[in-house]
N, C-alpha and C positions, 0 to 999 in steps of 0.2 A: 102384684105390682105391674102396672101397665107400662108397656114400652113398645116402640115401633120396631117391627121386625121386617127387614127388606125381603122381598120374595124373589129376587133375581130377575133375570131378563130372558127373553127367548133364546139368546145365544149362550147365556150362562145361567141355566136354571138351578134351583136349589131344591134339595130334598131334606125334610126334617123327620127324624125318627125317634122312637123311645126305646132305650135299651134297658132290659130288666134282668135281674138275677135273684134266685132264691135258693139258698143252701141250707141243708139240714145237717147239723153237726152235734157231736156229743158236748155236753157242758164242760167247762173248765174249772168252775168254782161253785160252791154251794154256800149259802148264807143262812145263819140261824139268828133269831132274836130271842134273847134270854132276859126275862124279867124276874128279879129277886125281890121278895116282899117281906115285910115284918110288921107286926101290930102288937102294941102293948099299952098298958095303963100309964106307964112312966116313959117319958121321952128318952131318957138315957138307956133304959132297958130295950126300947124299940130300936134305938140307934145301934146298941151293942149287938142285938140279934141280926140286924141288917148287915152290919160289918162282917160278922162271922159267916153268915150265909153267902154274902158276896165273895168273900175270900175262898170259901169252899168251892163255889162255882168256878172261880178263876183257876184255882189249883187243879180242878178236874179237867178243864179245857186245856191248860198248859201241859198237863201230863201226857197229851197226845203228841207232843214234840213237833217235828217237822210237818206232820199232817195238818197243822193249823197254820194258815198263812197270816191271819191277822186277828187280833183281839182288841176291841175298843170299848171303853166304858162311855155310855151316853148319858142321858139325863138321870139326875139324882134328886129325890124329893122326900121330905118328911114333913107331914102336916098334921095338925090336931083335928080330932073329930069332937065337935061340941055336943053336949047333951041337950035334949029338948028343954025349953024353958027360956025365961028372960035372962037368967044369969049366964055369964060366959064361963061355964064350967066345962073343962076338958074331960071327955069321956074316955078317949083313947088316942094314941098316936099311930099314924100309918107311915111307913117308909117304903121306898121303892128305888131300885137301881136297874138300869137297862144295860145289857151287854150285847154287843154285836160280834158275832164269830164268823169268820170266813175260813173255809177249809177246802183243800184240794184232794183229799183222800176220801173217796166215796165208800171205800170198803169198811171204814170204821165209823162212818157218819151215823148209821143207824144205832150203833152201840152208844156213841156219844150223845145222840139226841135222847135216847131212853134214859141214860144215866143222869143227864141234866134234869129231865122231867121228873125223875124219881127223888130229886132233892126237895128239902122242906120248903114249902111256900115258894116254889119256883115254877114259872110258866115258860114254855118254849114254843115259839112260832117258827114255821118254816118246814123244810128247807125251801129256799128260793134258788133255783138253778140259774146259772148265767155264764157269760163269757167275760174275759178281761177286756177293759176298754181298748187296750193295744193288741188285742188278739189278731194274728195274721188272717183269720177267717174274714174279717171285714175287708181287708185289702183284696183277697181272692174274689169276694163278691163284687166289688167295684170293678175289678179287671174283667170279670165275666160279663158284667153289664155293658162295659165299653165294647168288648168284642161282639156282643150280640147287636149293639147299635150299628157297628160297622157292617156286619153281615146283613142286617136288615136293609140298610141303605143300599148296599151293593145289589141286593135282590130287586129292590124297587128300580134302581137304575137299569139293571139288566132287562127288566120287563119293558123298558122304553127303548132298548137298544143303545143305552148310554153306559158310561162308566164313571166312577168317582174320580174327581179331580183334586179337591182339597177340602180339608175340614175347616169350616167357618166358625163353629161354636160347639163347645161341649159343656154342659151344665148339669150339676148334681141337683136333683129336685129338692133336696133338703135345703140347699143354699138358695134356691129360688123361692122358698117360703111355702112350698107345696106340702100338704099333710103327708106324713110318713105312713108306713104300713102299721097295722096293729101289732102291739107287743104280745108275744106269747105268754099265756098264764103258766106260771111254774107250779106244778102240782107234784105230789108224791103219793105213790101207792105203798101199802105196807102189809106185811103178814107176820104173824108171831113166830119167833124162834123158840127154842127150848132154853129157858133160863136156868141158871144155877140156883142153888139153895139161897133163898132170901133175896134174889135178884128179879127185877122186872124183865119181861120178855123184850128182847131187843127188836127194834123195827128193821125190816129188810127193805131199804129204800131203793127204788129204781129210778135212776137219773132220767129226767125228761130231755129229749133232744131239743136243741135250740134252732130256731129259724132265723136266718140272717138275710135281709133284703138289701138290694141296691137298685136305684133307678136313676138313669141319666137321660137327658135329651141331647141329640146331636144334629147339627146341620152341616150339610156338605154341598159343595158345588159339583155339578155333573156336566158331562159333555152334552152337546145339542142332541135331543132325542131324534131317532130315526122313525118318525111316525108314518 
């Protein structure tokens, strides 16, 4: 967005600076995507199997109590698979339900992930690590970016024998339409634990630290330089 920016006068010069902050913190939440499937020659049988498997997955997730922050059922679908040929003959029915799980207890996440993946015709994707939208970390990053902008402007003014007089403008680069920093990719490393009889090996998941960025531009008036 083009706009006119006054540059000040010899008696009231202006200095424009960029303030940046980059914080690395531990994640606050982890998300899993669970897909439960069913397939059968009969529509009702496929639907009954899907209902049973979906309930089993939900019961397993909810058994972790307060460790689970949110459970949401997403898209549901059941569709026929037609056999080859000119006739519209149904060969089988496919059903699918998506479940989104958000947890805050990383000590049980590996066990939950493994137990879900061990269920019949169940796919698990994730975890995706992240911060809550209202996390105080975002505010800390913005405050740090502003402090850096003030410090940088003060150093520039000092190099000219000047001092800061007043703040003219403070702008968040996101509000100005500038591209933001790249989002970190959430990954998980795993290693096998010793399973009990008949149980799959639980994943030992290591949370990935999150990077929070903040960028601001600031413009100040300064006293007349002593050149």
